[in-house]
TORKOL-4160 file (C-alpha; in steps of 0.2 Angstrom, whole numbers, padded with zeros to 4 digits, m for minus):
250
<pt num="1" X="m1292" Y="m0106" Z="0059"/>
<pt num="2" X="m1296" Y="m0115" Z="0043"/>
<pt num="3" X="m1282" Y="m0123" Z="0034"/>
<pt num="4" X="m1280" Y="m0119" Z="0016"/>
<pt num="5" X="m1283" Y="m0132" Z="0003"/>
<pt num="6" X="m1268" Y="m0143" Z="0002"/>
<pt num="7" X="m1260" Y="m0136" Z="0017"/>
<pt num="8" X="m1263" Y="m0151" Z="0028"/>
<pt num="9" X="m1255" Y="m0163" Z="0015"/>
<pt num="10" X="m1240" Y="m0152" Z="0014"/>
<pt num="11" X="m1238" Y="m0152" Z="0033"/>
<pt num="12" X="m1241" Y="m0171" Z="0034"/>
<pt num="13" X="m1228" Y="m0174" Z="0021"/>
<pt num="14" X="m1216" Y="m0162" Z="0031"/>
<pt num="15" X="m1219" Y="m0172" Z="0047"/>
<pt num="16" X="m1216" Y="m0189" Z="0038"/>
<pt num="17" X="m1200" Y="m0184" Z="0030"/>
<pt num="18" X="m1186" Y="m0188" Z="0042"/>
<pt num="19" X="m1173" Y="m0174" Z="0045"/>
<pt num="20" X="m1157" Y="m0175" Z="0035"/>
<pt num="21" X="m1144" Y="m0184" Z="0045"/>
<pt num="22" X="m1130" Y="m0173" Z="0051"/>
<pt num="23" X="m1113" Y="m0175" Z="0043"/>
<pt num="24" X="m1103" Y="m0188" Z="0052"/>
<pt num="25" X="m1089" Y="m0180" Z="0062"/>
<pt num="26" X="m1072" Y="m0185" Z="0056"/>
<pt num="27" X="m1060" Y="m0191" Z="0070"/>
<pt num="28" X="m1047" Y="m0178" Z="0075"/>
<pt num="29" X="m1029" Y="m0182" Z="0071"/>
<pt num="30" X="m1020" Y="m0190" Z="0085"/>
<pt num="31" X="m1006" Y="m0177" Z="0085"/>
<pt num="32" X="m0989" Y="m0178" Z="0095"/>
<pt num="33" X="m0988" Y="m0189" Z="0110"/>
<pt num="34" X="m0972" Y="m0186" Z="0121"/>
<pt num="35" X="m0972" Y="m0200" Z="0133"/>
<pt num="36" X="m0965" Y="m0214" Z="0122"/>
<pt num="37" X="m0949" Y="m0204" Z="0119"/>
<pt num="38" X="m0943" Y="m0210" Z="0136"/>
<pt num="39" X="m0940" Y="m0227" Z="0126"/>
<pt num="40" X="m0931" Y="m0218" Z="0112"/>
<pt num="41" X="m0919" Y="m0209" Z="0125"/>
<pt num="42" X="m0916" Y="m0225" Z="0134"/>
<pt num="43" X="m0912" Y="m0234" Z="0118"/>
<pt num="44" X="m0900" Y="m0220" Z="0112"/>
<pt num="45" X="m0891" Y="m0220" Z="0129"/>
<pt num="46" X="m0891" Y="m0239" Z="0130"/>
<pt num="47" X="m0883" Y="m0240" Z="0112"/>
<pt num="48" X="m0869" Y="m0228" Z="0118"/>
<pt num="49" X="m0866" Y="m0237" Z="0134"/>
<pt num="50" X="m0865" Y="m0254" Z="0126"/>
<pt num="51" X="m0857" Y="m0251" Z="0108"/>
<pt num="52" X="m0850" Y="m0233" Z="0107"/>
<pt num="53" X="m0841" Y="m0234" Z="0124"/>
<pt num="54" X="m0836" Y="m0253" Z="0123"/>
<pt num="55" X="m0819" Y="m0256" Z="0132"/>
<pt num="56" X="m0807" Y="m0267" Z="0123"/>
<pt num="57" X="m0788" Y="m0268" Z="0122"/>
<pt num="58" X="m0780" Y="m0259" Z="0108"/>
<pt num="59" X="m0772" Y="m0275" Z="0102"/>
<pt num="60" X="m0788" Y="m0284" Z="0101"/>
<pt num="61" X="m0796" Y="m0270" Z="0091"/>
<pt num="62" X="m0782" Y="m0269" Z="0079"/>
<pt num="63" X="m0783" Y="m0288" Z="0076"/>
<pt num="64" X="m0801" Y="m0288" Z="0073"/>
<pt num="65" X="m0799" Y="m0274" Z="0060"/>
<pt num="66" X="m0786" Y="m0285" Z="0052"/>
<pt num="67" X="m0798" Y="m0300" Z="0052"/>
<pt num="68" X="m0786" Y="m0309" Z="0064"/>
<pt num="69" X="m0790" Y="m0318" Z="0081"/>
<pt num="70" X="m0782" Y="m0311" Z="0097"/>
<pt num="71" X="m0782" Y="m0319" Z="0114"/>
<pt num="72" X="m0785" Y="m0306" Z="0128"/>
<pt num="73" X="m0775" Y="m0310" Z="0144"/>
<pt num="74" X="m0772" Y="m0301" Z="0160"/>
<pt num="75" X="m0757" Y="m0292" Z="0153"/>
<pt num="76" X="m0769" Y="m0282" Z="0142"/>
<pt num="77" X="m0778" Y="m0275" Z="0157"/>
<pt num="78" X="m0767" Y="m0260" Z="0162"/>
<pt num="79" X="m0768" Y="m0253" Z="0145"/>
<pt num="80" X="m0787" Y="m0251" Z="0145"/>
<pt num="81" X="m0794" Y="m0234" Z="0143"/>
<pt num="82" X="m0802" Y="m0226" Z="0158"/>
<pt num="83" X="m0813" Y="m0213" Z="0150"/>
<pt num="84" X="m0823" Y="m0224" Z="0138"/>
<pt num="85" X="m0827" Y="m0236" Z="0153"/>
<pt num="86" X="m0833" Y="m0221" Z="0163"/>
<pt num="87" X="m0844" Y="m0214" Z="0149"/>
<pt num="88" X="m0851" Y="m0231" Z="0146"/>
<pt num="89" X="m0855" Y="m0234" Z="0164"/>
<pt num="90" X="m0864" Y="m0217" Z="0165"/>
<pt num="91" X="m0873" Y="m0219" Z="0149"/>
<pt num="92" X="m0879" Y="m0236" Z="0153"/>
<pt num="93" X="m0884" Y="m0231" Z="0170"/>
<pt num="94" X="m0895" Y="m0217" Z="0164"/>
<pt num="95" X="m0902" Y="m0229" Z="0150"/>
<pt num="96" X="m0908" Y="m0241" Z="0164"/>
<pt num="97" X="m0916" Y="m0227" Z="0174"/>
<pt num="98" X="m0925" Y="m0221" Z="0158"/>
<pt num="99" X="m0931" Y="m0238" Z="0155"/>
<pt num="100" X="m0939" Y="m0239" Z="0172"/>
<pt num="101" X="m0947" Y="m0222" Z="0169"/>
<pt num="102" X="m0954" Y="m0228" Z="0152"/>
<pt num="103" X="m0960" Y="m0245" Z="0160"/>
<pt num="104" X="m0970" Y="m0235" Z="0173"/>
<pt num="105" X="m0977" Y="m0222" Z="0161"/>
<pt num="106" X="m0982" Y="m0236" Z="0149"/>
<pt num="107" X="m0990" Y="m0246" Z="0163"/>
<pt num="108" X="m1000" Y="m0231" Z="0168"/>
<pt num="109" X="m1006" Y="m0227" Z="0150"/>
<pt num="110" X="m1010" Y="m0244" Z="0146"/>
<pt num="111" X="m1021" Y="m0249" Z="0161"/>
<pt num="112" X="m1037" Y="m0246" Z="0152"/>
<pt num="113" X="m1032" Y="m0260" Z="0140"/>
<pt num="114" X="m1033" Y="m0272" Z="0155"/>
<pt num="115" X="m1035" Y="m0288" Z="0144"/>
<pt num="116" X="m1020" Y="m0285" Z="0134"/>
<pt num="117" X="m1006" Y="m0297" Z="0138"/>
<pt num="118" X="m0994" Y="m0289" Z="0126"/>
<pt num="119" X="m0994" Y="m0272" Z="0135"/>
<pt num="120" X="m0990" Y="m0280" Z="0151"/>
<pt num="121" X="m0975" Y="m0290" Z="0143"/>
<pt num="122" X="m0968" Y="m0274" Z="0136"/>
<pt num="123" X="m0967" Y="m0267" Z="0153"/>
<pt num="124" X="m0960" Y="m0283" Z="0161"/>
<pt num="125" X="m0947" Y="m0284" Z="0147"/>
<pt num="126" X="m0941" Y="m0266" Z="0150"/>
<pt num="127" X="m0940" Y="m0269" Z="0169"/>
<pt num="128" X="m0930" Y="m0285" Z="0166"/>
<pt num="129" X="m0917" Y="m0276" Z="0156"/>
<pt num="130" X="m0916" Y="m0262" Z="0168"/>
<pt num="131" X="m0913" Y="m0274" Z="0183"/>
<pt num="132" X="m0900" Y="m0284" Z="0174"/>
<pt num="133" X="m0892" Y="m0269" Z="0166"/>
<pt num="134" X="m0888" Y="m0261" Z="0183"/>
<pt num="135" X="m0876" Y="m0276" Z="0186"/>
<pt num="136" X="m0869" Y="m0276" Z="0168"/>
<pt num="137" X="m0865" Y="m0257" Z="0168"/>
<pt num="138" X="m0860" Y="m0257" Z="0186"/>
<pt num="139" X="m0846" Y="m0269" Z="0182"/>
<pt num="140" X="m0841" Y="m0258" Z="0168"/>
<pt num="141" X="m0840" Y="m0243" Z="0180"/>
<pt num="142" X="m0831" Y="m0253" Z="0193"/>
<pt num="143" X="m0817" Y="m0258" Z="0180"/>
<pt num="144" X="m0815" Y="m0240" Z="0176"/>
<pt num="145" X="m0814" Y="m0236" Z="0194"/>
<pt num="146" X="m0800" Y="m0249" Z="0197"/>
<pt num="147" X="m0791" Y="m0243" Z="0182"/>
<pt num="148" X="m0792" Y="m0225" Z="0187"/>
<pt num="149" X="m0794" Y="m0217" Z="0204"/>
<pt num="150" X="m0792" Y="m0233" Z="0214"/>
<pt num="151" X="m0778" Y="m0240" Z="0203"/>
<pt num="152" X="m0767" Y="m0253" Z="0211"/>
<pt num="153" X="m0780" Y="m0260" Z="0223"/>
<pt num="154" X="m0781" Y="m0276" Z="0211"/>
<pt num="155" X="m0768" Y="m0283" Z="0201"/>
<pt num="156" X="m0769" Y="m0288" Z="0182"/>
<pt num="157" X="m0778" Y="m0305" Z="0187"/>
<pt num="158" X="m0791" Y="m0296" Z="0197"/>
<pt num="159" X="m0794" Y="m0283" Z="0184"/>
<pt num="160" X="m0796" Y="m0297" Z="0171"/>
<pt num="161" X="m0810" Y="m0304" Z="0181"/>
<pt num="162" X="m0819" Y="m0288" Z="0180"/>
<pt num="163" X="m0815" Y="m0287" Z="0162"/>
<pt num="164" X="m0823" Y="m0304" Z="0159"/>
<pt num="165" X="m0839" Y="m0298" Z="0168"/>
<pt num="166" X="m0840" Y="m0283" Z="0156"/>
<pt num="167" X="m0836" Y="m0293" Z="0141"/>
<pt num="168" X="m0855" Y="m0297" Z="0138"/>
<pt num="169" X="m0861" Y="m0289" Z="0154"/>
<pt num="170" X="m0869" Y="m0274" Z="0145"/>
<pt num="171" X="m0876" Y="m0285" Z="0131"/>
<pt num="172" X="m0885" Y="m0299" Z="0140"/>
<pt num="173" X="m0898" Y="m0288" Z="0149"/>
<pt num="174" X="m0905" Y="m0282" Z="0132"/>
<pt num="175" X="m0914" Y="m0299" Z="0130"/>
<pt num="176" X="m0928" Y="m0292" Z="0140"/>
<pt num="177" X="m0931" Y="m0278" Z="0128"/>
<pt num="178" X="m0931" Y="m0291" Z="0114"/>
<pt num="179" X="m0945" Y="m0299" Z="0122"/>
<pt num="180" X="m0954" Y="m0282" Z="0123"/>
<pt num="181" X="m0952" Y="m0280" Z="0104"/>
<pt num="182" X="m0960" Y="m0297" Z="0101"/>
<pt num="183" X="m0974" Y="m0292" Z="0113"/>
<pt num="184" X="m0977" Y="m0276" Z="0103"/>
<pt num="185" X="m0978" Y="m0286" Z="0087"/>
<pt num="186" X="m0991" Y="m0297" Z="0096"/>
<pt num="187" X="m1000" Y="m0281" Z="0101"/>
<pt num="188" X="m1000" Y="m0275" Z="0082"/>
<pt num="189" X="m1007" Y="m0291" Z="0074"/>
<pt num="190" X="m1017" Y="m0300" Z="0088"/>
<pt num="191" X="m1023" Y="m0286" Z="0099"/>
<pt num="192" X="m1023" Y="m0272" Z="0086"/>
<pt num="193" X="m1017" Y="m0259" Z="0099"/>
<pt num="194" X="m1002" Y="m0252" Z="0089"/>
<pt num="195" X="m0998" Y="m0248" Z="0071"/>
<pt num="196" X="m0996" Y="m0264" Z="0060"/>
<pt num="197" X="m0980" Y="m0255" Z="0052"/>
<pt num="198" X="m0973" Y="m0254" Z="0070"/>
<pt num="199" X="m0978" Y="m0272" Z="0072"/>
<pt num="200" X="m0968" Y="m0277" Z="0057"/>
<pt num="201" X="m0953" Y="m0268" Z="0062"/>
<pt num="202" X="m0954" Y="m0275" Z="0080"/>
<pt num="203" X="m0956" Y="m0293" Z="0073"/>
<pt num="204" X="m0941" Y="m0290" Z="0061"/>
<pt num="205" X="m0930" Y="m0284" Z="0076"/>
<pt num="206" X="m0936" Y="m0297" Z="0088"/>
<pt num="207" X="m0936" Y="m0313" Z="0077"/>
<pt num="208" X="m0921" Y="m0308" Z="0068"/>
<pt num="209" X="m0910" Y="m0305" Z="0083"/>
<pt num="210" X="m0917" Y="m0320" Z="0092"/>
<pt num="211" X="m0914" Y="m0332" Z="0077"/>
<pt num="212" X="m0896" Y="m0325" Z="0075"/>
<pt num="213" X="m0893" Y="m0328" Z="0094"/>
<pt num="214" X="m0899" Y="m0345" Z="0094"/>
<pt num="215" X="m0890" Y="m0350" Z="0078"/>
<pt num="216" X="m0874" Y="m0342" Z="0082"/>
<pt num="217" X="m0874" Y="m0347" Z="0101"/>
<pt num="218" X="m0869" Y="m0329" Z="0106"/>
<pt num="219" X="m0879" Y="m0324" Z="0121"/>
<pt num="220" X="m0875" Y="m0305" Z="0119"/>
<pt num="221" X="m0883" Y="m0303" Z="0101"/>
<pt num="222" X="m0898" Y="m0294" Z="0107"/>
<pt num="223" X="m0887" Y="m0280" Z="0115"/>
<pt num="224" X="m0880" Y="m0276" Z="0098"/>
<pt num="225" X="m0896" Y="m0269" Z="0089"/>
<pt num="226" X="m0911" Y="m0270" Z="0100"/>
<pt num="227" X="m0908" Y="m0252" Z="0107"/>
<pt num="228" X="m0911" Y="m0246" Z="0089"/>
<pt num="229" X="m0928" Y="m0254" Z="0089"/>
<pt num="230" X="m0932" Y="m0245" Z="0106"/>
<pt num="231" X="m0927" Y="m0228" Z="0098"/>
<pt num="232" X="m0938" Y="m0232" Z="0082"/>
<pt num="233" X="m0953" Y="m0238" Z="0093"/>
<pt num="234" X="m0953" Y="m0223" Z="0104"/>
<pt num="235" X="m0952" Y="m0211" Z="0089"/>
<pt num="236" X="m0966" Y="m0220" Z="0080"/>
<pt num="237" X="m0978" Y="m0221" Z="0095"/>
<pt num="238" X="m0974" Y="m0202" Z="0098"/>
<pt num="239" X="m0979" Y="m0196" Z="0080"/>
<pt num="240" X="m0989" Y="m0211" Z="0073"/>
<pt num="241" X="m1007" Y="m0217" Z="0076"/>
<pt num="242" X="m1009" Y="m0231" Z="0088"/>
<pt num="243" X="m1024" Y="m0235" Z="0100"/>
<pt num="244" X="m1011" Y="m0237" Z="0114"/>
<pt num="245" X="m1007" Y="m0219" Z="0113"/>
<pt num="246" X="m1024" Y="m0211" Z="0110"/>
<pt num="247" X="m1030" Y="m0200" Z="0124"/>
<pt num="248" X="m1042" Y="m0209" Z="0136"/>
<pt num="249" X="m1059" Y="m0203" Z="0133"/>
<pt num="250" X="m1063" Y="m0205" Z="0151"/>
């Protein structure tokens, strides 16, 4: 069949013209991710077990509110409340269990970032806190037990030993989570695996509490506020956008 005049040139130009590029697909929004909330739950229970249900003699609390010093002695032991100790032990024990769950889920979800040192340190810090916290909160529960159901098995001097163990026993272990906060800051700025906003928050908590601890010489400083970072980090990872919480394309 003979082509009409000009038809061949039109066909040639049509073949030479590249097809219009398809519109680039926009990345879907990440949405809600539930597993980081294990960290938030652990932080909330940890704060309750450490701060809310802290066990102190009434006289010491009154002196502290008045801005005065008070020397705790064995004579104060029999006046300690049993219920706060029980609640602190229970909340703390649950917090340590949840930290272990978070560490396990975090490890599984971050395996694809095998070159990330920060991701591994986050898990190790949580495990370190959980291991030491089992002792700290266990001493708190033992003191409540010897003041309650098994009262009389130890005298005031023996109870005072347990009290000294619980004085900072629930505070020391949280240094591991402080290290996790610093590791998450590293992940934000060096490895670009979490949100930079979360990285800033993590650095403020981690460096701030670390500096205050070293300057003041009080080893239990991390256990006063780092649980708050754990709550914030879990919530931020759950609702925010970070590479660490994106679904594995594989």
